[in-house]
C-alpha positions as CSV (number, residue, x, y, z in Angstrom):
1,M,0.0,0.0,0.0
2,P,2.3,2.6,-1.3
3,T,2.9,6.2,-0.5
4,S,5.8,8.6,-1.2
5,E,8.7,10.1,0.6
6,T,8.9,12.9,-1.9
7,G,6.8,15.4,0.1
8,P,3.6,15.9,1.9
9,A,1.7,17.9,-0.7
10,L,-1.3,16.4,-2.6
11,P,-1.3,17.1,-6.3
12,D,-2.0,20.6,-7.7
13,R,-3.9,19.2,-10.6
14,L,-6.0,16.1,-11.1
15,P,-4.0,13.5,-13.1
16,P,-5.5,10.8,-15.4
17,R,-7.0,7.9,-13.4
18,P,-5.7,4.4,-14.3
19,G,-7.7,1.2,-14.5
20,V,-10.9,2.7,-13.2
21,T,-12.9,4.4,-15.7
22,G,-10.8,5.1,-12.7
23,P,2.8,0.9,-2.6
24,A,5.1,6.7,-0.5
25,G,3.8,11.8,-0.9
26,A,1.5,11.6,1.9
27,G,-0.2,14.5,3.7
28,T,0.4,15.1,7.4
29,A,-2.3,13.7,9.7
30,S,-1.1,15.5,12.8
31,R,-3.3,18.5,12.4
32,P,-6.8,18.4,10.9
33,A,-7.3,20.5,7.8
34,A,-9.3,23.7,8.2
35,R,-12.9,23.5,7.0
36,V,-13.6,25.8,4.1
37,P,-16.7,28.0,4.4
38,I,-19.5,27.0,2.0
39,D,-20.3,29.6,-0.6
40,R,-23.5,28.2,-2.1
41,K,-23.5,31.0,-4.8
42,R,-20.3,29.6,-6.2
43,Q,-20.0,25.9,-5.8
44,P,-17.1,24.4,-7.9
45,S,-18.0,22.4,-11.0
46,G,-16.5,19.6,-13.0
47,D,-12.8,18.6,-12.4
48,E,-12.4,21.4,-9.8
49,A,-15.2,20.0,-7.7
50,R,-14.0,16.4,-8.0
51,E,-10.4,17.4,-7.1
52,R,-11.5,19.4,-4.1
53,A,-13.7,16.5,-2.9
54,M,-10.9,14.1,-3.4
55,R,-8.5,16.2,-1.3
56,A,-11.0,16.6,1.4
57,A,-11.9,12.8,1.4
58,V,-8.2,11.8,1.8
59,S,-7.9,14.1,4.8
60,V,-11.2,13.0,6.5
61,I,-10.6,9.3,6.0
62,A,-7.1,9.5,7.5
63,E,-8.6,11.4,10.5
64,K,-11.8,9.5,11.1
65,G,-11.5,6.2,9.2
66,T,-14.2,4.9,6.8
67,A,-16.7,3.3,9.2
68,G,-18.0,6.6,10.5
69,L,-17.3,8.6,7.4
70,R,-20.2,10.8,6.2
71,M,-20.6,12.6,3.0
72,S,-21.4,15.7,5.1
73,D,-17.9,15.5,6.7
74,I,-16.3,15.6,3.3
75,A,-18.5,18.4,2.1
76,A,-17.7,20.5,5.2
77,R,-14.0,19.9,4.7
78,A,-14.2,20.8,1.0
79,G,-16.4,23.8,1.5
80,M,-19.1,22.2,-0.7
81,S,-22.7,21.2,-0.1
82,T,-23.5,17.5,0.7
83,G,-25.7,17.4,-2.4
84,H,-22.8,18.4,-4.5
85,I,-20.7,15.6,-3.1
86,L,-23.5,13.1,-3.7
87,Y,-23.9,14.4,-7.3
88,H,-20.3,13.6,-8.1
89,F,-19.9,10.3,-6.3
90,G,-23.3,8.8,-5.6
91,K,-22.4,6.7,-2.6
92,K,-19.6,6.2,-0.1
93,D,-18.2,2.9,-1.6
94,R,-17.7,4.5,-5.0
95,L,-16.1,7.6,-3.5
96,L,-13.6,5.5,-1.5
97,L,-12.5,3.6,-4.6
98,E,-12.3,6.7,-6.7
99,V,-10.3,8.6,-4.1
100,L,-7.8,5.7,-3.9
101,A,-7.4,5.5,-7.6
102,W,-7.0,9.3,-7.8
103,S,-4.3,9.2,-5.1
104,Q,-2.4,6.4,-6.7
105,A,-2.6,8.0,-10.2
106,D,-1.0,11.1,-8.8
107,L,1.7,9.0,-7.0
108,W,2.5,7.0,-10.2
109,V,2.8,10.2,-12.2
110,R,5.3,11.6,-9.8
111,F,7.2,8.3,-9.5
112,Q,7.5,8.1,-13.3
113,R,8.8,11.6,-13.5
114,A,11.5,10.9,-11.0
115,A,12.3,7.5,-12.5
116,D,12.7,9.1,-16.0
117,E,15.5,11.3,-14.5
118,A,17.2,8.4,-12.7
119,A,20.7,7.5,-14.0
120,S,20.5,3.8,-13.4
121,P,18.2,0.9,-12.4
122,A,19.7,1.0,-8.9
123,E,18.5,4.6,-8.6
124,K,15.0,3.6,-9.8
125,L,14.9,0.8,-7.2
126,D,15.8,3.4,-4.6
127,L,12.9,5.6,-5.8
128,F,10.5,2.7,-5.8
129,V,11.2,1.9,-2.2
130,R,10.9,5.6,-1.2
131,F,7.5,6.0,-3.0
132,Y,6.2,2.7,-1.6
133,L,6.9,3.2,2.1
134,P,4.9,5.6,4.3
135,T,6.8,8.8,5.2
136,H,5.7,8.8,8.8
137,Q,3.2,7.3,11.3
138,G,-0.3,8.5,10.2
139,D,0.7,8.9,6.5
140,E,-2.6,9.9,4.8
141,R,-2.1,7.9,1.6
142,Y,-1.2,4.7,3.4
143,A,-4.1,5.2,5.8
144,L,-6.4,5.5,2.8
145,W,-5.1,2.2,1.5
146,T,-5.6,0.3,4.7
147,Q,-9.1,1.7,5.3
148,V,-10.3,0.9,1.8
149,L,-8.8,-2.6,1.7
150,A,-10.6,-3.4,5.0
151,Q,-14.0,-2.7,3.4
152,H,-16.2,-5.3,1.8
153,H,-16.1,-4.9,-2.0
154,D,-18.2,-6.3,-4.8
155,E,-16.4,-7.9,-7.8
156,A,-16.0,-4.6,-9.6
157,G,-14.5,-3.0,-6.5
158,R,-12.1,-6.0,-6.1
159,Q,-11.0,-5.6,-9.7
160,V,-10.2,-1.9,-9.2
161,L,-8.1,-2.8,-6.1
162,T,-6.4,-5.7,-7.9
163,E,-5.4,-3.4,-10.7
164,L,-4.0,-0.8,-8.4
165,L,-2.0,-3.4,-6.4
166,D,-0.7,-5.1,-9.6
167,G,0.4,-1.7,-10.9
168,W,3.2,-1.6,-8.2
169,D,4.3,-5.2,-8.9
170,E,4.5,-4.3,-12.6
171,R,6.6,-1.2,-12.0
172,L,9.0,-3.1,-9.8
173,E,9.3,-6.0,-12.3
174,A,10.1,-3.4,-15.0
175,I,13.0,-2.0,-12.9
176,L,14.3,-5.4,-12.2
177,R,14.1,-6.5,-15.8
178,E,16.0,-3.4,-17.0
179,G,18.7,-3.9,-14.4
180,R,19.1,-7.5,-15.3
181,E,19.3,-6.8,-19.1
182,L,21.9,-4.1,-18.5
183,G,23.9,-6.5,-16.3
184,H,23.4,-4.3,-13.2
185,F,21.3,-6.8,-11.3
186,A,21.7,-10.5,-10.6
187,D,19.6,-12.9,-12.6
188,V,16.8,-13.3,-10.1
189,D,13.4,-14.9,-10.7
190,L,11.4,-11.7,-11.4
191,P,7.9,-12.8,-10.3
192,E,9.1,-14.5,-7.2
193,F,11.5,-11.7,-6.2
194,T,8.7,-9.1,-6.8
195,V,6.3,-11.0,-4.5
196,R,8.9,-11.2,-1.7
197,A,10.0,-7.6,-2.1
198,V,6.5,-6.1,-2.0
199,A,5.6,-8.3,0.9
200,M,8.6,-7.0,2.8
201,L,7.7,-3.4,2.0
202,S,4.1,-3.9,3.1
203,G,5.3,-5.3,6.4
204,L,7.7,-2.4,6.9
205,S,4.9,0.0,6.0
206,E,2.6,-1.5,8.7
207,D,5.4,-1.1,11.2
208,V,5.8,2.5,10.4
209,M,2.1,3.2,10.5
210,F,1.8,1.4,13.9
211,G,4.7,3.4,15.2
212,R,7.1,0.5,16.1
213,S,9.9,1.8,18.2
214,R,12.5,0.0,16.2
215,W,12.2,2.6,13.5
216,R,12.6,5.7,15.7
217,H,16.3,5.7,15.2
218,A,16.6,3.6,12.0
219,S,15.5,4.1,8.4
220,P,13.0,1.7,7.0
221,H,14.0,2.9,3.5
222,A,17.7,2.1,4.1
223,F,16.8,-1.3,5.7
224,A,14.6,-2.3,2.7
225,L,17.0,-1.1,0.1
226,A,19.9,-2.9,1.7
227,A,17.8,-6.2,1.9
228,L,16.9,-5.9,-1.8
229,E,20.5,-5.1,-2.9
230,R,21.9,-8.0,-1.1
231,E,20.3,-10.2,-3.7
232,L,20.4,-7.9,-6.7
233,L,24.0,-6.6,-6.3
234,P,25.8,-9.8,-5.1
235,A,29.2,-8.3,-6.1
236,R,29.0,-5.9,-3.2
237,N,29.1,-8.8,-0.8
238,T,32.5,-10.0,-2.1
239,A,34.1,-6.6,-2.6
């Protein structure tokens, strides 16, 4: 359930949403966002309204969870009417999936921009780990993942979540394949290594979100990257 270490800001513009005809950065959860006064004479429309609602939903979900989430909470945080929120999303289940897809689309866009500037597969691997792990306990993006995954979903919802999760596996496999083809990485079994790598990152992410004391003076990013490189860069062990 990825997030990003590249910064706390949510996107300035709404990016294209993948998969939905829809594992880093995260916003800070230490201080609730101020509620925007509702100006009923000028309610936002179109993409502006959806983006404002998405931002508000991420913040409210991280603060209150999904069980007690009300559309009116999101509307108040966004400075919109509840009717306007319902118009755009219909019901809570749909909103949660759309918000998650929106959040991940933004994260993937920023990851790809950074990866395009990386000088080597090793640098891309470093970026992947940074974008996957939460930045801190209470990371809003990771909180959104855990809250949405805990819900009961119909087949369509499960398909959306599967595509989002698979998207991270595919990005990691692409980095590993590039590194192997260039002779930078060892010849590992790509699908098997990817499963183990993502499982490790997910476990570390849960530790960070829980606030395990072992990470107060140690870097989960450095730990994860070193573990991956022990297999991918075996020459370092014999140097």
